C-alpha positions in Angstrom: 12.0 14.6 -9.1 10.2 13.2 -6.1 13.0 10.7 -5.8 11.5 8.6 -8.7 13.1 7.9 -12.1 11.4 9.2 -15.2 10.5 5.6 -16.1 8.8 5.0 -12.8 6.9 8.2 -12.9 5.6 7.4 -16.4 4.5 4.0 -15.2 2.6 5.6 -12.3 1.0 8.2 -14.5 -0.6 5.5 -16.7 -2.8 4.7 -13.8 -3.9 8.3 -13.1 -7.5 7.5 -13.9 -7.6 5.0 -11.0 -6.3 7.6 -8.5 -8.8 10.1 -10.0 -11.5 7.5 -9.3 -10.5 7.6 -5.6 -10.8 11.4 -5.5 -14.2 11.4 -7.2 -15.9 8.2 -5.8 -14.4 7.9 -2.3 -13.4 11.4 -1.3 -15.8 13.4 -3.6 -13.1 16.1 -3.8 -14.4 19.5 -4.9 -11.6 22.0 -4.8 -10.2 21.2 -1.3 -6.5 21.4 -0.5 -4.8 18.0 -0.5 -1.7 17.1 1.5 -0.1 13.8 0.6 2.4 12.4 3.0 4.8 9.7 1.7 8.4 8.6 2.4 11.5 7.5 0.4 10.8 3.8 0.9 13.5 1.2 1.1 16.1 -0.2 -1.3 13.8 -2.9 -2.7 10.5 -1.0 -2.1 9.6 2.4 -3.2 5.9 1.6 -3.3 5.1 4.3 -0.9 6.7 6.9 -3.2 4.9 5.5 -6.2 1.5 5.7 -4.5 2.2 9.1 -3.2 3.1 10.4 -6.6 0.0 8.7 -8.1 -2.2 10.7 -5.8 -0.3 13.9 -6.5 -0.3 13.6 -10.2 -4.1 12.8 -10.3 -4.8 15.8 -8.0 -2.9 18.1 -10.3 -4.8 16.8 -13.3 -8.1 17.5 -11.5 -7.0 21.0 -10.7 -6.7 20.4 -6.9 -4.2 22.3 -4.8 -1.9 19.4 -3.8 1.3 19.2 -1.8 3.4 16.0 -1.7 5.6 15.7 1.3 8.4 13.1 1.9 10.0 11.9 5.1 12.2 9.0 6.1 10.3 5.8 6.8 9.0 5.7 10.4 8.2 3.2 13.1 5.2 4.0 15.2 7.3 5.2 18.2 9.3 7.7 16.0 8.4 11.3 15.5 7.1 12.5 12.1 9.5 14.9 10.3 9.1 18.6 11.0 8.1 19.4 7.4 5.1 17.1 7.8 4.2 18.4 11.2 4.3 22.0 10.0 2.2 21.3 6.9 -0.5 19.6 9.0 -0.5 22.5 11.5 -0.9 25.0 8.7 -3.7 23.1 6.9 -7.0 24.8 7.3 -10.0 22.7 8.5 -12.1 20.5 6.2 -9.5 19.6 3.7 -8.0 16.2 2.6 -5.0 14.3 3.9 -3.6 11.2 2.3 -1.0 8.8 3.8 1.1 6.5 1.6 3.9 5.3 3.8 6.3 2.4 4.1 5.4 1.7 7.8 3.8 4.4 9.9 3.3 8.2 9.8 5.1 8.6 13.1 4.0 10.5 16.2 2.7 14.1 16.0 0.6 16.5 17.9 -0.8 16.2 21.4 -2.9 13.1 20.7 -0.4 11.2 18.5 -3.5 9.9 16.6 -3.7 10.6 12.9 -7.4 9.6 12.9 -8.1 11.7 15.9 -6.5 14.7 14.3 -8.4 14.4 11.1 -11.7 13.9 13.0 -11.0 17.0 15.1 -10.1 19.1 12.1 -12.8 17.8 9.8 -10.3 16.5 7.3 -11.3 13.6 5.0 -8.5 11.1 4.8 -7.0 8.0 3.2 -4.5 5.9 5.0 -2.1 3.4 3.3 0.5 2.1 5.8 2.9 -0.8 5.7 3.6 -0.4 2.0 7.3 -1.2 2.6 6.4 -4.9 3.4 6.3 -5.7 -0.3 8.4 -4.9 -3.4 7.7 -2.1 -5.9 6.6 -4.6 -8.4 3.3 -5.1 -6.5 2.2 -1.6 -7.6 -0.2 -3.0 -10.2 -1.8 -5.3 -7.6 -2.6 -2.3 -5.5 -4.1 -0.6 -8.5 -6.3 -3.6 -9.1 -7.5 -3.6 -5.5 -8.3 0.1 -5.8 -10.1 -0.2 -9.2 -13.1 -2.1 -8.0 -16.9 -1.6 -8.2 -17.4 0.5 -5.1 -21.2 0.5 -5.3 -21.3 -3.3 -5.4 -18.8 -3.6 -2.6 -20.8 -1.1 -0.5 -23.9 -3.3 -1.0 -22.1 -6.4 0.1 -20.6 -4.6 3.2 -24.1 -3.3 4.1 -25.6 -6.8 4.1 -22.8 -8.2 6.4 -22.9 -5.1 8.7 -26.7 -5.4 9.2 -26.4 -9.1 10.2 -23.4 -8.6 12.5 -25.0 -5.6 14.2 -27.9 -7.8 15.2 -25.8 -10.6 16.6 -24.9 -11.3 20.2 -22.2 -13.8 19.3 -20.2 -14.4 16.2 -18.3 -17.6 15.7 -15.8 -18.1 12.9 -14.6 -21.5 11.8 -12.2 -22.8 9.2 -11.2 -26.2 7.9 -7.7 -25.5 9.1 -8.9 -25.5 12.7 -10.1 -22.0 13.6 -13.0 -22.1 16.0 -13.3 -18.7 17.7 -16.3 -17.1 19.4 -16.7 -13.3 19.9 -19.2 -11.8 22.3 -20.4 -8.7 20.3 -23.5 -7.9 22.3 -24.2 -4.2 22.0 -21.3 -3.6 19.5 -21.6 -2.1 16.1 -19.5 -3.2 13.1 -17.8 -1.0 10.6 -18.1 -1.4 6.9 -15.0 -0.1 5.3 -16.0 0.3 1.7 -14.4 3.7 0.7 -17.1 6.1 1.8 -14.7 8.8 2.9 -16.6 11.9 1.9 -18.0 13.1 5.2 -16.1 15.6 7.4 -13.6 13.9 9.7 -14.1 10.5 8.0 -11.6 8.3 6.2 -10.0 4.9 6.2 -7.7 2.4 4.4 -6.9 2.2 0.7 -7.3 -0.4 -0.6 -10.5 -0.8 1.4 -13.0 -3.6 1.6 -13.7 -5.2 5.0 -16.3 -5.4 7.7 -15.0 -5.6 11.3 -16.2 -5.4 14.8 -14.7 -5.2 18.3 -15.6 -7.7 21.1 -17.5 -6.7 24.2 -15.1 -5.7 26.9 -11.7 -7.3 27.5 -12.8 -10.9 27.9 -15.3 -11.4 25.1 -13.3 -13.9 22.9 -12.7 -17.6 23.4 -11.3 -20.4 21.2 -8.6 -21.1 18.7 -7.4 -19.1 15.7 -5.3 -20.9 13.0 -3.5 -18.1 11.0 -2.6 -19.5 7.6 -2.4 -16.5 5.2 -0.4 -13.7 6.7 0.7 -12.5 10.1 1.5 -9.0 11.3 4.6 -8.5 13.4 6.7 -5.5 14.6 8.7 -5.8 11.4 5.7 -5.8 9.1 3.5 -8.5 7.6 4.8 -11.9 6.6 3.3 -14.6 4.4 2.8 -18.0 6.1 3.8 -21.2 4.4 2.8 -23.1 7.6 0.1 -22.1 10.0 0.5 -20.4 13.3 -2.1 -21.3 16.0 -3.3 -19.0 18.7 -5.1 -20.1 21.8 -7.4 -17.4 23.3 -8.9 -17.6 26.8 -11.0 -14.8 28.2 -9.9 -12.5 25.4 -6.2 -13.1 25.9 -3.7 -15.0 23.7 -2.3 -17.6 26.1 -0.3 -19.8 23.7 1.2 -19.5 20.2 2.5 -22.5 18.3 3.9 -23.0 14.7 7.0 -22.6 12.7 6.9 -18.8 12.9 5.2 -18.5 16.2 8.4 -17.0 17.7 8.1 -14.0 15.4 4.7 -13.1 16.7 5.6 -13.9 20.3 8.7 -11.7 20.1 6.7 -8.8 18.6 4.1 -9.1 21.4 6.9 -9.0 24.1 8.5 -6.0 22.4 5.3 -4.0 22.5 4.5 -5.2 26.0 7.9 -3.9 27.2 6.9 -0.4 26.0 3.2 -0.5 26.9 1.6 1.1 30.0 -0.7 -1.9 30.3 1.3 -4.8 28.9 -1.5 -7.4 29.1 -3.6 -5.4 26.6 -1.1 -6.2 23.8 -2.2 -9.9 24.1 -5.9 -9.1 23.9 -8.0 -9.9 20.9 -9.5 -6.6 19.7 -11.1 -7.3 16.3 -12.9 -9.8 14.1 -13.0 -9.0 10.4 -14.0 -10.3 7.0 -12.5 -9.3 3.7 -14.8 -8.3 0.9 -12.6 -6.7 -1.8 -12.8 -8.9 -5.0 -9.7 -7.2 -6.5 -7.4 -7.8 -3.6 -4.9 -10.7 -3.2 -2.7 -12.0 -0.4 0.8 -10.5 -0.9 2.2 -10.0 2.6 1.1 -6.4 3.1 -1.6 -6.2 5.7 -3.2 -3.1 4.2 -4.1 -5.4 1.3 -4.3 -8.9 2.9 -7.0 -8.2 5.4 -9.3 -6.9 2.5 -9.1 -10.1 0.4 -12.5 -11.7 -0.4 -12.5 -15.2 1.0 -10.4 -14.4 4.0 -11.1 -13.4 7.6 -8.9 -11.9 10.3 -8.5 -11.1 13.9 -6.4 -8.4 15.5 -4.4 -8.3 18.7 -4.3 -5.1 20.7 -5.9 -1.7 20.4 -9.5 -1.2 19.2 -10.7 1.9 21.1 -10.9 4.0 17.9 -13.7 1.8 16.5 -15.8 1.2 19.6 -13.7 -1.2 21.6 -12.4 -1.1 25.2 -8.7 -1.8 24.5 -6.3 1.1 24.2 -2.6 0.2 23.7 0.3 0.8 21.4 -0.1 -2.3 19.2 -2.8 -3.3 16.6 -1.7 -6.4 14.7 -4.0 -8.1 12.2 -3.7 -11.9 11.5 -5.3 -13.3 8.4 -6.8 -16.8 7.7 -8.3 -18.4 4.7 -11.8 -19.6 3.9 -13.8 -18.7 7.0 -17.4 -19.6 7.8 -19.3 -17.3 10.2 -22.1 -18.2 12.6 -24.3 -15.6 14.1 -25.9 -16.7 17.4 -25.2 -20.3 16.3 -26.7 -19.9 12.8 -24.5 -20.1 9.7 -24.3 -16.7 8.0 -25.4 -16.6 4.3 -24.5 -13.6 2.2 
């Protein structure tokens, strides 16, 4: 059933209270219909199927009308399967949609934007992508990152957001060599802490980050030393040796390090398909992880949330208030950042 063995299903069911916590605390579900979209995973990773089944089993226990759909794993340029498309088309407005997929959902609809679709239809949503980057044995680590004190994390996020929203520049530095300044004048940060209970709203799970776009296309200058994990076209990879990015006027002009070629190749691959190739090289986000239950594992949906890390992202940021619209959004995570707001060290 669901492509999972009885043993695996029983393992997932043990953690049903954690999935129920997400429905109650994050989504505040009250009788809505729930569509859960998952996939069959890969040979060494069925984490997407396990997470999808976890949401389904908890929904059934709570008496929610739930439908669990499977498709083949998708790259971003591929089309979502017909059974998924039809289910989303039939779903009445103001319900709940949950993604738990190995890579991406795939293209669908006129906008090809899952977030845009949910916003238009008034659906609350949860998105867990890139689960195929790690093995199924990491399931419990995801559970730990989901089973956090959301009220406490919300307070922490609110403090950082308030400070970032008042700043004109944010500089991030690390002992490894990161020294990067963002012009954020007039920009508003987003505190992603699991508040997914308003119509058309949603976000990642695990959650736990504050992030902000730079002003315009040219608002980032300096050096970023990526020493935790790096997003490529083939998923996230853990870094044993750092990769250093040089950024001038918002654009990555040089990449060096043992695995620099992996990121450079990914950028070129997306540039080949992009309408505006230069935008793939632009820095679109600065973020800080605030989830105390998350750990670096090589899956970006988790890595960028880890407390004690920071991250930047290349590419698209238009959906959270930025100016860059392109086909790539790649987060890059570094350890032990210190942030300076308008030149003054941030305390929080």
